[in-house]
C-alpha positions in Angstrom: 0.0 0.0 0.0 1.2 3.5 -0.9 1.0 5.9 2.1 1.0 9.6 1.2 1.1 12.4 3.8 1.9 15.6 1.8 1.7 17.0 -1.7 5.5 16.8 -2.2 5.5 13.1 -1.1 2.6 12.4 -3.5 4.6 14.1 -6.3 7.7 12.0 -5.6 5.7 8.9 -6.8 4.9 10.3 -10.3 5.4 7.7 -13.0 7.6 5.6 -10.6 5.7 2.6 -9.2 2.5 0.6 -9.6 0.3 -0.1 -6.6 -1.7 -3.3 -6.7 -4.7 -4.4 -4.6 -5.3 -7.9 -3.3 -7.5 -10.2 -5.3 -11.2 -10.1 -4.6 -13.7 -12.8 -5.5 -16.9 -11.4 -7.1 -20.0 -13.1 -5.5 -23.3 -13.4 -7.3 -24.9 -11.7 -4.2 -22.9 -8.6 -5.0 -24.2 -8.6 -8.6 -27.8 -9.1 -7.3 -27.4 -6.2 -4.8 -25.9 -3.9 -7.5 -28.8 -4.8 -9.9 -31.3 -3.9 -7.1 -29.5 -0.7 -6.1 -29.4 0.6 -9.6 -32.9 -0.5 -10.5 -31.4 -2.6 -13.3 -32.8 -6.1 -13.0 -31.7 -7.1 -16.5 -31.0 -10.8 -17.0 -27.4 -10.1 -17.7 -27.1 -9.1 -14.0 -29.3 -11.6 -12.3 -30.1 -14.7 -14.5 -27.2 -17.0 -14.9 -29.0 -19.1 -17.5 -29.8 -16.1 -19.8 -26.5 -14.3 -19.2 -24.3 -14.1 -22.3 -21.4 -15.7 -20.5 -19.4 -18.1 -22.7 -17.8 -19.8 -19.7 -19.2 -23.0 -18.3 -20.5 -21.4 -15.1 -23.7 -20.8 -13.4 -22.8 -17.1 -12.6 -24.2 -14.1 -14.4 -21.9 -11.8 -16.4 -21.2 -8.4 -15.0 -21.6 -5.3 -17.1 -19.1 -2.4 -16.9 -20.8 -0.2 -14.4 -20.6 -2.8 -11.7 -16.9 -3.1 -12.3 -16.5 0.6 -12.2 -18.3 0.8 -8.9 -15.6 -1.4 -7.4 -12.8 1.2 -7.9 -13.4 3.0 -4.6 -13.2 -0.3 -2.7 -9.9 -1.1 -4.4 -8.5 2.4 -4.1 -8.7 2.1 -0.3 -6.5 -1.0 -0.5 -4.0 0.6 -2.7 -3.4 4.2 -1.5 -3.7 5.7 2.0 -3.7 9.5 1.7 -3.2 10.9 5.2 -3.3 14.3 6.8 -6.3 15.4 4.8 -9.1 17.8 5.6 -10.9 16.7 2.4 -10.6 14.2 -0.5 -13.0 14.3 -3.4 -13.6 12.0 -6.3 -13.1 14.6 -9.1 -13.6 12.6 -12.3 -12.8 9.8 -14.7 -11.1 10.2 -18.0 -10.3 7.8 -20.8 -12.7 5.2 -19.4 -12.8 1.9 -21.4 -14.9 -1.1 -20.6 -13.0 -4.2 -21.7 -13.8 -7.8 -20.9 -16.9 -8.6 -18.8 -16.4 -10.1 -15.4 -18.2 -13.4 -14.5 -19.4 -13.8 -11.0 -17.0 -16.1 -9.2 -14.0 -14.5 -10.9 -11.2 -12.9 -9.0 -10.4 -9.3 -9.8 -7.8 -6.7 -8.6 -6.9 -3.2 -9.4 -3.5 -1.8 -10.2 -2.6 1.8 -10.7 0.2 4.4 -10.9 0.3 8.1 -10.5 0.1 9.6 -14.0 -0.1 13.3 -13.2 -0.2 15.7 -10.2 -0.8 19.4 -9.9 -0.9 21.9 -7.1 -4.1 24.0 -7.6 -3.5 26.8 -5.1 -3.1 24.4 -2.2 -5.3 21.6 -3.5 -3.6 18.5 -4.9 -5.1 17.2 -8.1 -3.9 13.6 -8.6 -4.6 11.5 -11.7 -4.1 7.7 -11.4 -4.0 5.4 -14.4 -5.8 2.3 -13.3 -6.6 -1.1 -14.7 -9.1 -3.6 -13.2 -7.6 -7.1 -14.0 -9.5 -10.4 -14.1 -7.4 -13.3 -12.9 -6.3 -15.7 -15.7 -7.8 -13.4 -18.4 -5.7 -11.5 -21.0 -7.8 -8.4 -21.2 -8.7 -6.0 -18.3 -12.3 -5.3 -17.3 -11.6 -1.5 -17.1 -8.9 0.9 -17.9 -9.2 4.5 -16.9 -7.6 7.6 -15.4 -9.3 8.4 -12.1 -8.8 11.9 -10.6 -8.9 12.9 -7.0 -8.7 16.3 -5.3 -6.9 16.2 -2.0 -6.6 19.1 0.5 -3.8 18.4 3.0 -3.9 19.8 6.5 
C-alpha cells in the first residue's frame, strides 16, 4: 500500500511505481445487490442461464458499471492518503470497458500516479488504473481516475 502524507510526497511517486490491490472474489450476491440498487434487474445481471457468459459457469456476467463501482473499494486498499481535511472523487477520463467479469471471478486493481498538480493548495492527482481479471488476458476496465486532496 502506498502511504501519502503531503503534496510533495505524492509528487515523488509520479510515474515511478505501480500499486496493486489484493485479489477479490466477485460473488453473485454482490451482482444481485448492484442490480437492485441501480434498478437494473436485467437478465445479464441476475439470471445466470440467460447471461451471455461463454464460460461454463452458473454465474451471471457483470456489465461495466458494476466493475466501475468497485474502484473506490480497491482504491482504499492501494493508497492511504493521510493528513487530509478533504478528499473528493473529481472525475474519470479515458474510461474503457474491456472484458466482462463473470461472478466467481477474482479481480484486482493496479494503478500508478500519472499526473499531479498543485491547484492553489489543492492536490489534483490522476491515477492510471486497470481492473484485472485473474487468468484473463484483457482487463475489465482501464481509466484515469482523478482525486482532489486538501492536505492539512
